[in-house]
N, C-alpha and C positions, 0 to 999 in steps of 0.2 A: 140040471143047471146049464144055462147057455154059455157057449164060448164067445169071447169078445166078437167073432166074426157073425154070430147069429143075433147079437144085441143090435138094434137099429136106435142110432142117435137120433135127438130132436133138435130141431133149428133153435139156436139160441135167440132169435129175433121174435119167431112166430109160433114156435112150439110144435111145428108139424113134423112128423117123422121123415127124416132124410131118406134120399134115394141114393143107393151106391152106384156111381156112374164111371164107365170105362171112357178116359178120354186121351187125348193126343200125348199127354205126359204122364199117364198112369190112373190108377184108381183113385177116386175121391167120393165123399159124401156131399151131396148137394141138396138145397132146398127146392121141392117142386114149385113152391110160390116165389121163386128168385126174384121175378120181375116186379112182384107187389113188396116182398119184405127187405129184399136187397142182400140177403146173406150168401156169400161167395163161395163157402164151403170149406172143407179142409181134407187133407190127403188121408186115405183109408188107413195108412200105417200110424198115423199121428193118433194121440188121444183125444177124445170128444171134448171141446171147449166146454167150459163149465156153462150150462144153459141157465143157472140162477141169474136173475136180473141184479145188476151192479147196485150197490147201495151207495148212495152218496149222501154225506152229511152236509148240513147247510154250512155255508162258510161264515166264519165270525170275523169281522174286520180287526186288525191287529190292535187297534186302539182300544176296542172292547175289552180284548183279552187282556191288556196291560192294566187298564182299569180294574178288571175283575181280580187281577193278581194283588193289586194294591189295596183294594178293598179286603180282600182276605187277610193281607199282612197286618192291616189296621186292625182288624177283628181280632186276630189272635194276639196282638200287642194290647188292646184294651181287655181282653179276657185275662191275660198274664197280669196286668195292671191291677184288676178287679180282685183277682185271688191274693195277690200281694197285698193290696189294700185292706181287704177284710182279715188277713193274717196280722197286719200291722195294728188295726183297730183292737183285736182280741187281745194282743200284747199290751197296749195302752191300757185297756181296761183291767187287766190285772195289776198293772202297776198302779193305777189309780185305786184299786182296792187294797192295796198294800199301803199306799200312802195315807189313805183314810183310816185304815186301821192303826196306823202308827200316831196320827193326830187325834184320834178318839182315845188314846190310852191315857 
């Protein structure tokens, strides 16, 4: 197993293996393609920055979010109403059957 010093990190911009460079202010990891990719590097003592690309979700305008929430709330209210209505109709049917039975006696 390699020690942390033996692991060569990758550039977060161009995925090229970084070079360990001894500079005026200490040792750091630098990209050999710095002029093209623009990666400035990081201290050799620091942990390698995450080289995975950042995932950005599309932004949704606030107005659309509010409308979506209102539609969801209305949909839930309708579902509750529909369930309550079906239950009331079933009860009404039972009452009508009882009334019909009493009228036919």
